[in-house]
TILODREN-358029 format. One record per residue: residue number from 0; x, y, z of N, C-alpha, C in turn. Coordinates in Angstrom, 1 decimal, always signed. Example, Ala and Ser with C-alpha at 12.3 -4.5 7.8 and 13.67 -1.06 7.14 Angstrom:
TILODREN-358029
(0,(+13.2,-5.7,+7.8),(+12.3,-4.5,+7.8),(+13.2,-3.3,+7.8))
(1,(+12.8,-2.2,+7.1),(+13.7,-1.1,+7.1),(+12.9,+0.0,+7.9))
end
This chain:
TILODREN-358029
(0,(-60.2,-30.2,+83.2),(-59.8,-31.3,+82.5),(-60.0,-31.0,+81.0))
(1,(-59.1,-31.5,+80.2),(-59.2,-31.3,+78.8),(-58.1,-31.9,+77.9))
(2,(-58.2,-31.7,+76.6),(-57.1,-32.3,+75.8),(-55.9,-31.5,+75.9))
(3,(-54.7,-32.1,+75.6),(-53.4,-31.4,+75.7),(-52.5,-32.2,+74.7))
(4,(-51.4,-31.5,+74.4),(-50.5,-32.2,+73.5),(-49.2,-31.3,+73.3))
(5,(-48.3,-31.8,+72.5),(-47.1,-31.0,+72.2),(-46.4,-31.6,+71.0))
(6,(-45.6,-30.8,+70.4),(-44.7,-31.2,+69.4),(-43.3,-30.8,+69.8))
(7,(-42.3,-31.7,+69.6),(-40.9,-31.5,+70.0),(-40.1,-31.6,+68.8))
(8,(-39.3,-30.6,+68.4),(-38.5,-30.6,+67.2),(-37.1,-30.2,+67.5))
(9,(-36.1,-30.9,+67.0),(-34.7,-30.5,+67.1),(-34.5,-29.5,+66.0))
(10,(-33.9,-28.3,+66.3),(-33.8,-27.2,+65.3),(-32.3,-27.0,+64.9))
(11,(-31.4,-27.6,+65.6),(-30.0,-27.4,+65.2),(-29.3,-28.7,+65.1))
(12,(-28.2,-28.7,+64.4),(-27.4,-29.9,+64.2),(-26.7,-30.4,+65.5))
(13,(-26.5,-31.7,+65.7),(-25.7,-32.2,+66.8),(-24.3,-31.8,+66.6))
(14,(-23.6,-31.6,+67.7),(-22.2,-31.3,+67.7),(-21.4,-32.1,+68.7))
(15,(-20.1,-32.2,+68.6),(-19.3,-32.9,+69.6),(-18.8,-34.2,+69.0))
(16,(-17.9,-34.9,+69.7),(-17.3,-36.1,+69.2),(-18.2,-37.3,+69.0))
(17,(-19.4,-37.3,+69.7),(-20.3,-38.4,+69.6),(-21.4,-38.2,+68.6))
(18,(-21.4,-37.1,+67.9),(-22.4,-36.8,+66.9),(-22.1,-37.6,+65.6))
(19,(-22.8,-38.7,+65.4),(-22.5,-39.6,+64.3),(-23.3,-39.1,+63.0))
(20,(-24.5,-38.5,+63.2),(-25.3,-38.0,+62.1),(-25.7,-36.6,+62.4))
(21,(-24.8,-35.6,+62.3),(-25.1,-34.3,+62.8),(-26.3,-33.6,+62.1))
(22,(-26.6,-34.0,+60.9),(-27.7,-33.3,+60.1),(-29.0,-33.9,+60.4))
(23,(-29.1,-35.0,+61.1),(-30.4,-35.7,+61.3),(-31.1,-35.0,+62.5))
(24,(-32.3,-34.5,+62.3),(-33.0,-33.8,+63.4),(-34.2,-34.7,+63.9))
(25,(-34.3,-34.9,+65.2),(-35.4,-35.7,+65.7),(-36.6,-34.8,+65.9))
(26,(-37.8,-35.5,+66.0),(-39.1,-34.9,+66.2),(-40.0,-35.9,+66.7))
(27,(-41.1,-35.4,+67.4),(-42.1,-36.2,+67.9),(-43.4,-35.4,+68.2))
(28,(-44.5,-36.0,+68.1),(-45.8,-35.4,+68.4),(-46.4,-36.2,+69.6))
(29,(-47.2,-35.5,+70.4),(-47.9,-36.2,+71.5),(-49.3,-35.6,+71.7))
(30,(-50.2,-36.5,+72.1),(-51.6,-36.0,+72.4),(-52.1,-36.8,+73.6))
(31,(-52.9,-36.1,+74.4),(-53.4,-36.8,+75.7),(-54.3,-35.9,+76.4))
(32,(-54.3,-36.0,+77.7),(-55.2,-35.3,+78.6),(-54.5,-34.6,+79.7))
(33,(-55.1,-33.6,+80.2),(-54.5,-32.9,+81.4),(-55.7,-32.5,+82.3))
(34,(-55.5,-32.8,+83.6),(-56.5,-32.4,+84.6),(-55.9,-31.8,+85.8))
(35,(-56.6,-30.8,+86.4),(-56.0,-30.1,+87.5),(-57.1,-29.7,+88.5))
(36,(-56.7,-29.6,+89.8),(-57.7,-29.1,+90.8),(-56.9,-28.0,+91.6))
(37,(-57.6,-26.9,+91.8),(-57.1,-25.9,+92.7),(-58.0,-25.7,+93.9))
(38,(-57.4,-25.7,+95.1),(-58.2,-25.4,+96.3),(-57.7,-24.2,+96.9))
(39,(-58.3,-23.0,+96.6),(-57.8,-21.7,+97.1),(-57.6,-21.6,+98.6))
(40,(-58.6,-22.0,+99.4),(-58.6,-21.8,+100.8),(-57.4,-22.5,+101.5))
(41,(-57.0,-23.7,+101.0),(-55.9,-24.5,+101.5),(-54.6,-24.2,+100.7))
(42,(-54.7,-23.3,+99.7),(-53.6,-23.0,+98.8),(-52.9,-24.2,+98.2))
(43,(-53.7,-25.1,+97.7),(-53.2,-26.4,+97.1),(-53.6,-26.4,+95.6))
(44,(-52.6,-26.9,+94.8),(-52.9,-27.1,+93.4),(-52.3,-28.5,+93.1))
(45,(-53.2,-29.3,+92.4),(-52.8,-30.7,+92.0),(-53.0,-30.8,+90.4))
(46,(-52.1,-31.2,+89.7),(-52.2,-31.4,+88.2),(-51.7,-32.7,+87.8))
(47,(-52.4,-33.3,+86.8),(-52.0,-34.6,+86.2),(-52.0,-34.5,+84.7))
(48,(-51.0,-35.1,+84.0),(-51.1,-35.2,+82.6),(-50.7,-36.6,+82.1))
(49,(-51.2,-36.9,+80.9),(-50.9,-38.2,+80.3),(-50.8,-37.9,+78.8))
(50,(-49.6,-38.2,+78.2),(-49.4,-38.0,+76.8),(-48.9,-39.3,+76.1))
(51,(-49.5,-39.6,+74.9),(-49.0,-40.7,+74.1),(-48.3,-40.1,+72.9))
(52,(-47.0,-40.4,+72.8),(-46.2,-39.9,+71.7),(-46.4,-40.7,+70.4))
(53,(-46.3,-40.0,+69.3),(-46.5,-40.7,+68.0),(-45.7,-40.0,+66.9))
(54,(-45.5,-40.6,+65.8),(-44.8,-40.1,+64.6),(-43.4,-39.6,+65.0))
(55,(-42.7,-40.4,+65.8),(-41.4,-40.1,+66.2),(-40.4,-40.4,+65.0))
(56,(-39.4,-39.5,+64.9),(-38.4,-39.7,+63.9),(-37.0,-39.5,+64.5))
(57,(-36.1,-40.4,+64.4),(-34.7,-40.4,+65.0),(-34.7,-40.2,+66.5))
(58,(-35.7,-40.8,+67.2),(-35.7,-40.7,+68.7),(-36.7,-41.8,+69.2))
(59,(-36.7,-41.9,+70.5),(-37.6,-42.9,+71.1),(-39.0,-42.3,+71.1))
(60,(-40.0,-43.2,+71.2),(-41.4,-42.9,+71.3),(-42.0,-43.6,+72.4))
(61,(-42.9,-43.0,+73.2),(-43.5,-43.6,+74.4),(-44.6,-42.9,+74.9))
(62,(-44.8,-43.1,+76.2),(-45.9,-42.5,+77.0),(-45.3,-41.7,+78.1))
(63,(-45.8,-40.5,+78.3),(-45.4,-39.6,+79.4),(-46.5,-39.4,+80.4))
(64,(-46.2,-39.6,+81.7),(-47.1,-39.3,+82.8),(-46.5,-38.3,+83.7))
(65,(-47.3,-37.4,+84.2),(-46.8,-36.4,+85.2),(-47.9,-36.1,+86.2))
(66,(-47.4,-35.8,+87.4),(-48.2,-35.5,+88.6),(-47.5,-34.4,+89.3))
(67,(-48.2,-33.3,+89.6),(-47.6,-32.3,+90.4),(-48.5,-31.9,+91.6))
(68,(-47.9,-31.6,+92.7),(-48.6,-31.1,+93.9),(-47.9,-29.9,+94.5))
(69,(-48.7,-28.8,+94.6),(-48.1,-27.6,+95.1),(-48.9,-27.1,+96.4))
(70,(-48.2,-26.8,+97.4),(-48.8,-26.3,+98.7),(-48.1,-25.1,+99.1))
(71,(-48.7,-24.0,+99.3),(-48.1,-22.8,+99.8),(-48.1,-22.8,+101.3))
(72,(-46.9,-22.5,+101.9),(-46.8,-22.5,+103.4),(-46.7,-21.1,+103.9))
end
């Protein structure tokens, strides 16, 4: 378990017929936590993350939750 985060930045202009502001690039930052459990004998991995996005520009801002479960057969 520990802190986690990301930054997401658009690096190229929008293209196509629906591009109303092609030079505007979106961006967002996020911070949160991530926790995981690995059980080697059963070959199971479970991970969870929660991120709160902030400082968004030209895009939506929100909260991201994720849960993954892996089992080797």
